[in-house]
C-alpha positions in Angstrom: 12.4 -10.0 -14.2 9.3 -8.0 -15.0 6.0 -9.2 -13.5 2.9 -8.6 -15.6 -0.8 -9.2 -14.9 -3.0 -9.0 -17.9 -6.8 -8.8 -17.4 -6.7 -11.2 -14.5 -10.0 -12.2 -12.9 -10.6 -14.6 -10.1 -14.0 -16.0 -9.1 -15.1 -18.5 -6.4 -18.4 -19.8 -7.9 -20.6 -16.8 -8.5 -18.4 -14.5 -6.4 -15.8 -12.4 -8.3 -13.1 -11.3 -5.9 -10.6 -10.0 -8.6 -12.2 -8.2 -11.5 -10.1 -7.6 -14.7 -6.9 -6.4 -13.0 -3.9 -5.4 -15.2 -0.6 -4.1 -14.0 3.1 -4.4 -14.7 6.2 -4.1 -12.5 9.5 -3.8 -14.3 12.9 -5.3 -13.3 14.0 -4.8 -9.7 10.7 -3.1 -8.8 9.2 -3.1 -5.3 5.5 -3.5 -6.0 3.1 -3.0 -3.1 -0.5 -4.3 -3.2 -2.3 -2.0 -0.9 -5.9 -1.9 0.3 -8.3 -2.7 3.2 -9.0 -6.2 4.4 -11.0 -8.2 1.8 -10.1 -6.1 -1.2 -8.3 -9.0 -3.0 -4.7 -8.1 -2.6 -3.6 -11.4 -1.0 -5.6 -13.3 -3.6 -3.5 -11.6 -6.3 -0.3 -12.5 -4.5 -1.4 -16.1 -4.2 -2.3 -16.3 -7.9 1.2 -14.9 -8.8 2.7 -17.6 -6.6 0.5 -20.3 -8.0 -1.4 -21.1 -4.8 -4.6 -20.0 -6.4 -5.7 -20.6 -10.0 -6.6 -17.8 -12.4 -10.2 -17.8 -13.6 -9.3 -15.7 -16.7 -6.4 -13.6 -17.8 -2.6 -14.1 -17.8 0.4 -13.7 -15.5 3.9 -13.3 -17.0 7.3 -13.4 -15.3 10.2 -12.1 -17.4 8.1 -12.4 -20.6 7.2 -16.0 -19.9 3.6 -16.9 -19.1 3.5 -18.7 -15.7 -0.2 -18.8 -14.6 -0.5 -22.4 -16.0 2.7 -23.6 -14.3 2.8 -25.3 -10.8 4.3 -23.2 -8.0 7.5 -25.2 -8.0 8.3 -24.1 -11.6 7.7 -20.4 -11.1 11.0 -19.5 -9.4 9.4 -17.4 -6.7 9.8 -17.3 -2.9 6.9 -16.7 -0.6 7.2 -15.1 2.9 4.1 -15.8 4.9 2.5 -13.5 7.5 2.9 -16.2 10.2 6.6 -16.9 9.4 5.8 -20.6 8.9 9.1 -21.8 10.4 9.8 -25.4 11.4 9.9 -25.3 15.2 12.0 -28.5 15.6 14.7 -27.3 13.2 17.5 -24.9 14.0 17.8 -21.5 12.3 20.5 -23.0 10.1 18.3 -25.9 9.0 15.3 -23.6 8.5 17.3 -21.4 6.1 18.9 -24.3 4.3 15.7 -26.3 4.0 14.8 -25.0 0.4 18.3 -26.1 -0.8 17.9 -29.5 0.8 14.5 -30.0 -0.8 16.0 -29.1 -4.3 17.9 -32.4 -4.0 14.9 -34.3 -2.5 14.8 -38.1 -3.0 12.3 -40.6 -1.8 14.6 -42.0 0.7 14.7 -38.7 2.6 11.6 -40.1 4.4 13.4 -43.2 5.6 14.5 -42.7 9.3 18.3 -42.3 9.9 19.0 -42.6 6.1 17.1 -39.5 5.3 18.6 -37.6 8.2 22.1 -38.6 7.1 21.6 -37.3 3.6 19.9 -34.1 4.8 22.9 -33.3 7.1 25.3 -34.1 4.3 23.6 -31.6 2.0 23.3 -29.0 4.8 27.1 -29.3 5.6 28.3 -29.3 2.0 30.6 -26.3 1.3 28.2 -24.6 -1.2 25.1 -24.8 0.9 26.9 -24.0 4.2 28.6 -21.0 2.5 25.3 -19.7 1.1 23.5 -20.1 4.4 26.2 -18.3 6.3 26.4 -15.4 3.8 22.6 -15.0 4.0 22.7 -15.1 7.8 25.4 -12.5 7.8 23.3 -10.2 5.6 20.4 -10.5 8.0 22.4 -10.3 11.2 21.5 -13.9 12.2 25.0 -15.4 12.4 24.9 -15.6 16.2 21.6 -17.5 16.3 22.2 -20.1 13.6 22.2 -22.9 16.0 19.2 -21.8 18.0 15.5 -22.8 17.5 12.8 -20.4 16.5 11.0 -20.5 19.9 14.1 -18.8 21.4 14.0 -15.9 19.0 12.3 -12.5 19.0 9.6 -11.7 16.5 12.0 -9.6 14.4 14.6 -12.4 14.3 11.9 -15.0 13.3 10.9 -12.6 10.5 14.5 -12.4 9.3 14.8 -16.2 9.3 11.7 -16.4 7.1 13.4 -13.8 4.8 16.6 -15.8 4.8 14.8 -19.0 3.8 13.4 -17.1 0.8 16.8 -15.4 -0.1 18.9 -18.6 -0.3 16.7 -19.8 -3.2 17.9 -16.7 -5.1 14.5 -16.5 -6.8 13.3 -14.2 -9.6 10.7 -12.7 -7.3 10.0 -12.4 -3.6 6.3 -12.5 -2.6 5.5 -11.2 0.9 2.0 -11.4 2.5 1.8 -8.8 5.3 5.1 -10.1 6.9 5.2 -7.3 9.5 1.6 -7.5 10.9 2.6 -9.6 13.9 5.3 -7.2 15.1 5.0 -4.2 17.5 5.2 -0.7 16.1 8.9 -0.1 16.9 9.9 -3.4 15.4 7.8 -2.8 12.3 9.6 0.4 11.7 13.0 -1.3 12.0 12.0 -4.3 9.8 10.5 -2.0 7.2 13.9 -0.4 6.8 15.6 -3.8 6.7 13.4 -5.1 3.9 13.9 -1.9 1.9 17.7 -2.2 2.3 17.5 -5.9 1.4 15.7 -5.1 -1.9 18.4 -2.5 -2.6 21.2 -5.1 -2.0 19.9 -8.2 -3.6 17.7 -6.6 -6.4 15.0 -8.7 -8.0 11.2 -8.1 -7.9 9.5 -7.8 -4.6 5.7 -8.0 -4.4 4.5 -7.0 -1.0 0.9 -7.1 0.4 -0.1 -4.7 3.2 -3.1 -2.7 4.4 -0.7 -0.1 6.0 -0.2 2.9 3.8 2.9 4.0 5.7 4.6 0.7 4.7 3.4 1.2 1.1 4.6 4.8 0.8 8.0 4.2 2.4 8.9 0.8 0.8 7.2 0.7 -2.6 8.6 1.9 -5.9 5.1 1.2 -7.3 1.7 0.9 -5.5 -1.4 -0.8 -6.7 -4.3 0.4 -4.6 -7.2 -2.1 -4.5 -10.8 -1.9 -3.5 -13.4 -4.7 -3.7 -11.4 -6.6 -6.3 -10.9 -3.5 -8.6 -7.7 -1.6 -9.2 -8.2 2.0 -8.2 -4.8 3.4 -9.1 -1.4 2.2 -10.1 1.7 4.4 -9.9 4.6 5.6 -7.8 4.0 6.7 -4.2 4.4 10.3 -5.2 1.9 10.1 -8.0 -0.7 8.4 -5.8 -0.2 10.9 -3.0 -0.1 14.1 -5.1 -2.6 13.1 -7.9 -5.1 10.6 -6.5 -7.2 9.2 -9.3 -10.5 9.4 -7.4 -12.0 10.3 -4.1 -11.5 6.8 -2.6 -7.7 7.0 -3.2 -7.7 10.6 -1.9 -9.3 9.5 1.4 -7.3 6.3 1.7 -3.8 7.8 1.2 -2.5 10.3 3.8 -2.7 10.6 7.6 -4.8 12.5 8.3 -6.6 11.9 5.0 -7.3 14.6 2.4 -10.1 17.0 3.1 -12.8 16.9 0.4 -14.8 20.2 0.4 -18.0 20.7 -1.5 -17.2 23.4 -4.1 -18.1 24.7 -7.6 -15.7 25.5 -10.4 -16.4 28.2 -13.0 -13.6 29.2 -15.4 -10.6 30.1 -13.3 -12.3 30.4 -10.0 -13.7 28.0 -7.3 -16.6 28.8 -5.0 -16.6 27.4 -1.5 -19.7 28.5 0.4 -19.8 32.3 -0.1 -16.0 32.6 -0.8 -14.7 32.8 -4.4 -11.0 31.9 -4.8 -8.9 32.2 -8.0 -7.3 29.0 -9.3 -3.6 28.9 -10.3 -3.0 29.3 -14.1 -1.8 25.7 -14.4 -4.5 24.1 -12.4 -6.3 21.0 -13.7 -9.9 22.1 -14.2 -12.9 21.6 -16.5 -12.5 23.0 -19.9 -13.9 26.4 -20.9 -16.0 28.5 -18.6 -18.5 25.8 -17.8 -19.7 25.6 -14.2 -19.1 22.2 -12.5 -19.8 20.9 -9.0 -16.7 19.3 -7.6 -15.0 18.0 -4.5 -12.0 20.2 -3.7 -9.3 18.1 -2.3 -6.9 19.7 0.2 -4.4 18.0 2.4 -4.4 19.1 6.1 -1.2 21.0 5.5 -2.8 23.0 2.7 -5.2 24.7 5.1 -4.1 27.5 7.4 -5.8 28.8 10.5 -6.2 32.6 10.6 -8.1 35.0 12.8 -11.9 34.9 12.1 -13.0 37.2 9.3 -9.6 37.7 7.7 -9.7 38.0 3.9 -11.6 35.2 2.2 -11.2 32.7 5.0 -14.0 30.3 5.8 -15.5 30.8 9.3 -15.3 27.9 11.6 -15.1 26.7 15.2 -12.4 24.4 16.7 -13.8 21.1 17.8 -10.7 19.0 18.5 -7.0 19.7 19.1 -4.4 16.8 19.0 -0.8 17.3 19.8 1.4 14.7 18.1 4.9 16.0 18.7 6.2 17.9 15.7 2.8 19.1 14.7 -0.8 19.7 16.0 -3.9 18.4 14.3 -6.9 20.7 14.5 -10.4 19.7 13.6 -12.6 22.7 12.6 -16.3 22.8 12.1 -17.1 25.0 9.1 -20.1 27.3 8.8 -22.3 26.8 5.7 -19.8 24.4 3.9 -20.2 20.7 3.4 -17.3 18.2 3.4 -17.1 14.5 2.8 -16.8 12.5 6.0 -15.6 9.2 4.4 -16.3 7.0 1.5 -19.6 5.6 3.0 -20.5 8.1 5.6 -22.2 10.9 3.6 -21.6 14.5 4.4 -20.2 16.5 7.4 -18.9 20.0 7.9 -15.5 19.5 9.4 -12.0 19.7 8.1 -8.7 18.6 9.6 -5.8 21.1 9.6 -2.2 20.4 10.5 0.0 23.1 12.0 3.7 22.9 13.0 4.6 22.7 16.7 2.3 22.9 19.7 -0.9 24.8 19.1 -2.5 27.0 21.8 -5.9 26.8 20.2 -8.8 25.6 22.4 -12.0 23.7 21.6 -14.8 26.2 20.9 -12.5 28.9 19.7 -13.7 30.8 16.6 -11.2 30.7 13.7 -10.9 31.3 10.0 -9.7 28.7 7.5 -7.6 29.8 4.5 -7.4 27.4 1.5 -3.9 27.5 0.1 -4.6 26.6 -3.5 -1.1 25.5 -4.4 -1.3 21.8 -3.9 -4.9 20.6 -4.5 -7.1 18.2 -6.4 -10.5 18.5 -8.1 -12.9 15.5 -8.4 -16.1 15.2 -10.3 -19.0 15.4 -7.9 -21.0 12.4 -9.2 -18.3 9.9 -10.4 -15.5 10.8 -7.9 -12.9 10.8 -10.7 -10.1 13.3 -10.7 -10.7 16.3 -13.0 -7.9 16.5 -15.6 -7.0 12.8 -15.0 -8.2 9.8 -17.0 -11.8 10.1 -18.3 -14.5 9.0 -15.9 -15.7 6.3 -18.3 -12.2 4.6 -18.1 -12.7 4.1 -14.4 -16.4 3.3 -14.5 -16.2 0.7 -17.3 -16.4 -2.8 -15.8 -16.3 -2.0 -12.1 -17.0 0.1 -9.1 -14.6 2.9 -8.4 -14.2 5.1 -5.3 -16.8 7.7 -5.0 -18.2 9.7 -2.2 -21.9 9.1 -1.6 -23.6 12.4 -1.4 -26.8 11.1 0.3 -26.6 11.8 4.0 
C-alpha cells in the first residue's frame, strides 16, 4: 500500500521540528528517511506509526487517511532501535506475542488462567505454523526456545524483525535498527533486511543517518535537514543530480568537491583555467556570466604532472590508502573550494585514484577536472543549476547552501 505525507508539520509548542513535508512512496517501496541527528526523520516515522500526533497535514496509507487513527488501527509494525524484546520470554513467545495480543482478553492478567490461555494461543496450529515459518525465513529455528540474553546482537535484531513480520502488516517501520551492531554485522544485516523486503514485499520505511545504508537499501530516499525535505528521489538521482550543495556534500564518501567557478556560455572558468562544458551540460541560459559552485566527485578529478595542459596547480597534503583505492588531498593554488556546509572556504580538493598511490605529502601535482559527470550550483542559493527553480526550494524553509563568509 502506498504511503503518502501531504504538507505534514509537527510542532512542540513554538518549536517546529517538521516543516511542511510532502512525499509519497508507492506499493512495495523501501523508503529511507536519511539525515543527521536532530533533522526530524524519527519524528516523521513516529507520526506515521501514530506515536506522535500531526500538528497539520495528512498521512495516508493505501489511499486511506490514518493520521487521526490510533496506532492499533494503522496496520503497521514498528522495529525499534533497542530491539525492545521481552527478556523473560523465549524467542518463540517474543515472535508470537503480537498474535497472542490480537486475542487479548481481560483475564489474561489473571495469574495461571492468563498463562494457560496465552500458551493455548501460542501452541495453536495456525500461530505455531506462522511463527516457525517466520523463524525459518530469519534463520532463527535453532534458537526458538532460548531467551534474548543468550543471543547475539544480530540474532536479537532478527527476533525483532520476526515479531514485526508475523503481524503481516501493510508497512514495516524501522528506526535505526542496525545502530547497535558492529560494522561487520551491520553489513550482513543490511543485506538480510534488503532480501527480506524482496521476499515479503510491502512498504518499508527505514530511518538512518548512515548514507551507505540509504544508498544500498532504499528504492527511494528522503534527505532531511532541520525539519525540511532537501531532496526526494532514487539513490541514483540523489547521487548523480543533488538538488543543492547540502545534498551534494552529504551524499558520497568522500563527499563531492565544490570548487569556486564562473560559467559563461559553454565554458567554465576555474582560477586562471577556462574549460569547455559538454554540449548537453545543465547550465545557465544564454551567454550570461554566473558565479557557481562546480561539483565534482573525487573520481572525476585526475592527478597529472604539474603544468600539464589546463590542469590546476596544487600540492599533496594527505595520502590515505584504503585498499582498492587511494584518497589524495590536494591544496590548490589560487582556487577556493567549499569546506563543508558551515565551515566557509578552503582551498583543498579530494581525489580518488585506483590502487596504491606512490604520491608523497608535499609533492607538486596538477589536477585535471574531467567534466563528464559534474554538477553546477547557484553561488548564493546553493540550488542546482538546471534543476528546480531556486524559489521552489527557498519558499517556506531553509535549504542547504554553502556560506561563503569565511
